[in-house]
C-alpha positions as CSV (number, residue, x, y, z in Angstrom):
1,M,-21.8,-13.7,-17.5
2,Q,-18.3,-12.6,-16.3
3,N,-14.9,-12.3,-17.8
4,G,-13.0,-15.4,-16.8
5,H,-9.2,-15.4,-17.0
6,Y,-7.1,-18.5,-17.7
7,R,-4.1,-16.9,-16.0
8,T,-5.2,-14.7,-13.2
9,R,-5.5,-10.9,-13.6
10,S,-2.4,-10.5,-11.4
11,C,-0.4,-11.7,-14.4
12,R,-0.5,-8.3,-16.1
13,K,1.2,-9.6,-19.3
14,Y,-1.9,-11.6,-20.1
15,R,-4.6,-9.6,-18.3
16,Y,-6.1,-8.2,-21.5
17,D,-5.0,-10.9,-23.9
18,T,-7.9,-12.2,-25.9
19,A,-6.6,-15.8,-25.6
20,N,-6.7,-15.4,-21.8
21,C,-10.1,-13.8,-21.4
22,H,-13.3,-15.7,-22.0
23,C,-16.9,-15.5,-20.9
24,Q,-17.7,-17.5,-17.8
25,C,-20.8,-17.9,-15.7
26,P,-20.5,-16.6,-12.1
27,K,-20.6,-20.1,-10.7
28,C,-17.5,-21.2,-12.7
29,N,-15.7,-18.0,-12.4
30,V,-16.2,-17.2,-8.7
31,M,-17.6,-20.3,-6.8
32,L,-15.4,-22.8,-8.7
33,N,-12.4,-20.4,-8.9
34,G,-12.3,-20.4,-12.7
35,N,-13.2,-24.1,-13.1
36,Y,-9.7,-24.7,-14.4
37,R,-10.1,-28.3,-15.3
38,N,-12.8,-27.6,-17.9
39,Y,-11.1,-24.3,-18.8
40,H,-7.9,-26.2,-19.6
41,I,-9.7,-28.5,-21.9
42,Y,-11.4,-25.6,-23.6
43,M,-8.1,-23.8,-24.1
44,V,-6.4,-26.8,-25.7
45,C,-9.3,-27.4,-28.0
46,S,-9.7,-23.8,-29.0
47,Y,-6.1,-22.6,-29.3
48,G,-4.0,-25.7,-29.4
49,P,-1.5,-26.9,-26.8
50,E,1.1,-24.3,-27.7
51,I,-0.9,-21.3,-26.7
52,E,-2.3,-23.0,-23.5
53,E,1.2,-24.0,-22.5
54,Q,2.6,-20.6,-23.2
55,L,-0.1,-18.9,-21.0
56,R,0.3,-21.5,-18.2
57,N,4.2,-21.5,-18.1
58,D,5.1,-17.9,-18.9
59,N,6.2,-16.2,-15.6
60,E,8.0,-13.3,-17.1
61,V,7.3,-10.0,-15.3
62,V,6.9,-7.1,-17.6
63,K,5.8,-3.5,-17.5
64,L,3.4,-2.9,-20.3
65,Y,2.3,0.4,-21.8
66,D,-0.9,0.9,-23.9
67,Y,0.9,0.5,-27.2
68,D,2.5,-2.8,-26.0
69,L,-0.9,-4.1,-25.0
70,I,-2.5,-3.2,-28.4
71,M,0.4,-4.8,-30.3
72,Q,0.3,-7.9,-28.1
73,C,-3.4,-8.3,-28.8
74,V,-2.9,-7.8,-32.6
75,D,-0.1,-10.3,-32.8
76,R,-2.0,-12.8,-30.7
77,Y,-5.2,-12.3,-32.8
78,H,-3.2,-13.1,-36.0
79,F,-1.6,-16.2,-34.5
80,I,-4.9,-17.5,-33.1
81,E,-6.6,-16.9,-36.5
82,K,-3.9,-18.9,-38.2
83,K,-4.2,-21.8,-35.6
84,Q,-8.0,-21.9,-35.9
85,K,-7.7,-22.2,-39.7
86,Q,-5.2,-25.1,-39.2
87,I,-7.6,-26.8,-36.8
88,E,-10.6,-26.3,-39.2
89,E,-8.5,-27.7,-42.1
90,R,-7.6,-30.8,-40.0
91,Q,-11.3,-31.3,-39.0
92,N,-12.4,-31.0,-42.6
93,K,-9.9,-33.6,-43.7
94,T,-11.1,-36.1,-41.2
95,K,-14.7,-35.8,-42.3
């Protein structure tokens, strides 16, 4: 398995973001260039359209230091945790 990036590694702002990095097989990651059609569906289902849209559309160029990367990951983790709970609650209500 390999580390697949929704936004390419050249986008340093999201290079180490846990919402941008996921496990992918070598075929999807290399031969299919990330298999973005299926990756897009996975991102929307896992994180909601807000996160996916932010990752896809954010073209801001920034210089990040270690502390910035750590804080970005912590903030993103808390936001994703909140979104996943909301998705689970919605799924439980529909059952």
